[in-house]
N, C-alpha and C positions, 0 to 999 in steps of 0.2 A: 274331643278325647279321644284317642285309640285305641284300645286294649291287644294285646296280642299274647298268645299264648306260648310257651316257650317248651319244646322236651328236649334238654339236650341230652344226649348216650348218657349219662349218671344218673338224672333224676327220670327217664325214663324206665332207666333198667330197676331203679329201685323202688318203682311206682313214685314216684313224688311229681307232683305239677309245678312248675315258676309259672307267674303272672309279672308280666310286665306293662306299666303304663307307660306312655309316651305322647307331650304336647307337641305341639305347630311350634319350628322356633322361635316364631313372630305375629303377633299379633293386629290386627287391620288397627288404625288409627279411625278411633271415631271422629275426631272434632274435625276432618276434614271437607275441609268443600269444594267442589270442582263444580267448572262452570264451562260451558263453552260460547266462541260469540265469534258470531258469524262477521268479521269487518274486512274491509276489498285491502290491498295490497300497503295501499299511499298510510290508510289511518291503522296500523298494528301499532306501531311506534307510541305512538301520540295515543291509544287504548291503554298498552301499554302502560304508558308515564302516568296515565292518570290514576289506574288503578294501586300502585304501588305507593302513590302519593293519599291514597284513602286512609286514614289513620288504622281502622277495623281490618287491614291488608299488615300483616306482620310480614310473612314473608310468600314466596311462590317460585314455583318453577316453571323455569321456563325451555322450550323447546325449540331449536333452530338445526336444517338440512346438517352447517355444517361449523367448524372451527372457526373459519371467517367472519359468520356469521353471528355468531356467539360475542365475537370482539366489539362486531359492529352494535348491535345491540348494548354491551358491556356497557363502550364509550358513552354511545347516547346517553342511557341512565346517570352515568358520575355527571354527565353536564347537565344535566337535569336536575343533581342533586338527588338520586335516589342511590343507593350503597347498594350494589352489582355485584355482590361476592359470590 
């Protein structure tokens, strides 16, 4: 938590001090599991499908270079009965 001392004109002239406390707008989620897996290009979608079918995985964030690539991934996931919303 950060604390700043503010001295506006009125408070400074009256000899009073005003304290303002601020907390960050968002906190980090503590139960996020991050993994890096090295796989060749042809095995990426199969790995993603197997990860998403794991009952311990409730959601995932997948990055693609383009919207076209994202559409292809979503289509493939849906064809394998994996929700791709």
